[in-house]
N, C-alpha and C positions, 0 to 999 in steps of 0.2 A: 651609503653612509647615513646614519641616523644621527641628527643633531640634538643631543639629548638635553643640552642646555636650553634650547631654543623652543623644544617640543614640550618638555617636561618640568621646567624650572617652577613655572606658575603653581603648577599641581602639587609639586613638592612643597613648596613654601605654604600652600594653603594647610597642608598637614602639620607642619612644624608650628604654624601660628594659631592652629586650632585652640581656643581657650580652654578646652576640655582637657588638653595635654599639658597644660602650662606647669603642673605640680610634678611631672615626670622629670627625673632627675637628669637622664642622659640627653633630654631635648636641649638642654641649655649648651650642650657640647656642638650642636648644629649637625651639619651631615656632609656626607663627601660621596661624589659620583662622578664616572667619567664623563667628559664634555662630549664625547662622541662614539660612535662604535660601528664596526664594519657589518654588513649584511653578507649572507652565505658563506658564513665562516665557521671554524671550529670554536664554539662558545663554552668559555669556562665560566662556571657559575659558583660564586663564594657565599658566605652568609652576610657578612657586613663588613664596612671598614674599620680599622682598628682605632684607637685613641691613645694620645700621649699628651701630657701636659704642654700647653703652648700651641697646640694645633688646632683649637677650637675654633668654629665659624662654619660658614656655610662655603663648601668648596666644589668647584667643578674641575677635577684634574685632567691633564693631558694624558691620555691613555697612551698613545703612541709615541710620545715623547718622552716619558719617563722610562726609558729602557733600562737605565740602572738601577731600577727599583728591584731589589731580589725577588720580591712575590712574582714578578711577571716572568722571571727568566726562563722557567721550564715551558711557559705559555709560547715565548717566542722560539725557543728550541723545537718543540713540538710543529709549530708553524711552519719554520724553515725545513725541518725533516719530511713534513708530509706536503709540502708546497701548497697550502692552503691559508688563506687569510685567518688571522685569530682576532677574537674579541673577548671581552670581560664584563661582567655585570654582577653585582651583589643582590642578594634577595631583599636586603634592608639597607637603607642609607645612613641610619643614625650610628654614631661611632661609639664602640665598645670593643674592649680586647677580649673580656671573657665572656664566652659562650653561655656559661651558667649564669650570667647575669640577665642574658637574653632570655633563656629557660625559666627564670624566675618569673617573667613577665607574662608568661602562657596563661596564668590563672586568669579567670574571668574578671574584668575590669578595664579600667580605660587604658592600661598598658597593653592589655591584648588588641583593643580597638586601634591603638598606635601602631602596632605591627601589622594589623590586617590591612589597614589603609595603605601602607606602604608596599605590601605583598600585591595589592590591586594593580599598582603603578608598575612594579616590576613584572608583572604577567604581560601588560601591555607592551613594555620594552623588550622582553624577550620574543614575543610573537611578532613584533615588527621588525626584528632583526633577521627573521627567517633563517636560522642557523642550518648549516649542513649536518653538523654534529654537536651534540651538547655533552661537555664533560662536567659533572657535579663532584665538586671536591669538599664537600661538608656533610656531615650527617644530619644535621638540622635543616640545611638547605633541602635535602631529599626529602625530609618530612613536609616542609612547607610546599612542595611540588605535589604531594598528595600520594606519595609511593606506598605509605603505610596506611592508607585508608580502608583495606581490606584486612588489615591484620586484627580487627577488633578493637582498637584503640581509636575512639572517634575524637576528633578535634573541632574546632569551630568550622562548620561547613565543609569539614573535610580538607582545610585550607584551599589551595588553588585546583583540586580536584583532578587532576591530570590522570589520564587512564594510561597504564604502562603493560605492555604484552612482551613476554620474553620471545625473542626471535632465536631459535637453535642454530640458524645458518651463521649467524655472526657473533654468537654468544653474549648478547645483551639485550636490553630492552629498547621497544620502540613505542613512542607516544601514539595512542589511539583517540578516536573520537574527538579530533580537534583540528579544525579546518587549517588553522594556520601553521601547525606543527605536526600534522598527520605524517606518520610513519619515519618521523625524525628518530635517529638512534641515539639513546643517552647511556653514557657511562658513568656507574657511581664509583666514585673512588674517594681515598682519603687526601688529605692536602698534598700538594705537590712540592710545596716548600715549607721551611720551618722545622721545629723539633718534631713533629710528628709526620713529617713528610713521608711520602711513598719511598720505599727502598729502590735502588737502581734497576734490580731485576723486575720488579713490578712494574717500574715506570717504563722499562723498554717493551714489556709484553703489552702494555697499553697502546704504546706506539704502534706496535705491530697490528694490534686489534682494530685500532682505529683506521690504519692504513687499508687493511683487508675489508673493513667495512665500507669506505669510500670506493674502493674498486668494485665492490659487489653492487652497491647502489648505483654507481656509474653505468654498469652493464644493464642493470634494470630500466635505468632512465633511457639509454639507448633503444631497448626494446620497446619501451612505453612510446617513445617517439616514432619508431617504426610502425608500430600497430596503428598509432594516430594518423600517421601519414595515409597507410592503406585506408583507414576509414574515411578519411577526406576524399581520397581519389574515389572510393565505392560511392560517396554522397554525391560527389561531382558528376559522376556517369550516370547516376540514378536521376539527377536533375536534368542532365543533358541527353537523357535516355531517348526520348522522342526524335530529337534531331539526328541522333547517332543512327537510330533505326531507320529514318528517311534516307540518310546518306548511304547505308548499307543496300536498301531497297534500290536505289538509283545505280549503285554500282553493279548489282546483280542484273538489273535491266540492260546496263550498257553491255556487260560482258555476254548476256544472251545473244543481243543483237550483232555483236562482234562475231561470235560464233556461227551466226546464221549467214552472214556475209562470207566468212572465209569458206565454208562448206557449198557457196552458190557456184553453179557450172561456169558461170561467167568469169569466175576467178580461177578457173582450172588451168588457164594458160600463164597465170601470173606465177613467175618462178623467183622466189625471193630466198636470199641465202639465210636469212634469220627472220625471227618473228616480228622484229620492230619494223623492218621493212615493208612486211605485209601489213602491219597495221598502219602505217603510213598510206600506203595504197589504199586502204579501206576508208581512212579518214578522207583521202582526197575525193574518192569516189562517192562517199556517202554525203560530201557537201553538195554534189550536184542533184538537181530535182529529178527523180526517175520518171520516165515517160509511160512506163508500164508497171503495173501490179506485180510484185515479186512472185505470186502464185501462179501468174499466166506466163511466167517463163519457162522454156524449154527444160526439160529434165535431163539429167546426166546420162540416162541409158533410155532413150525414147522407145527402142524397140521397132517393130513393124506395124504399120498402118493396116487395117483390115479393108477389104473392100475392093471395088474395081479399080480405083487410082491407088492401089499399094506401089510403094517405090521407096527411093531413098528419102529419109526425113531427117533433119531438113535436107534440100536439095543443095548439091555441091555448086560451088561457084569457083570460077578460074582463079586460080592462085591461092586458093584458101583450103585449108582442111576441116572437114568436118570434126566436131568434137570427139573425143575418144569415151 
């Protein structure tokens, strides 16, 4: 949750108290902005708060407590349908009901600078909220974001200069070349409420499209996490490579010694039912210090000795059997 009042009130007051803007008519009406907003939400972006006689002043309204306000009705409906938190912000804080009055201020002059300063703060707020999805429901707000910058119409520094790239899989645009909002899907729409509101069919399609986008992005995030986990494991194995190789060498050496002992003729008489009992016997025997080198022990098939002393080898002793 972002505390807008605590984090941005001073900066907003600095704009509205700037002596260069004192002659701008609408500045006398004050401003209105939400007191806080959720992060990782579906963010609805409008143009500016409306104005009516008697509500002038500087206000931080309670976004999530004014649920009866009709302007937020469809925001809440979409949030509940999609099971994702919602948030809202305007590109401008100054109060004006007529969009044409705002467009009239786009000519070079103090009015344009007044709007520009507000847009810079709005950019900070939008990026700080880290939205999952953005829905822009005003054509001038779309222009302020920089959507039309490649259309040949050049505005002041191309406004907020966001780069938009159309993603054919989800059927809308994604923000590019921006660390805070990289790949965030953006849906450009008309107003969701009011006289020029989106019709019911278009509204339902918008909900369907946003839901589909959230599912696709969720799958992508899982794939990214899976690949990241594999990279971490690989990196960890690389760092621990020498220790792992030493361990493998020791295991191979131990296995080789076990095989030598198992094949030794002294163990020919050991009759075990399974490998584990044989290994136990080996471990017990290997714990004792041998009295003779292993290469000097008699072989399994000694054969006959040559020479005058030829005879049975090794000699039989009473009560024992020679190795077979």
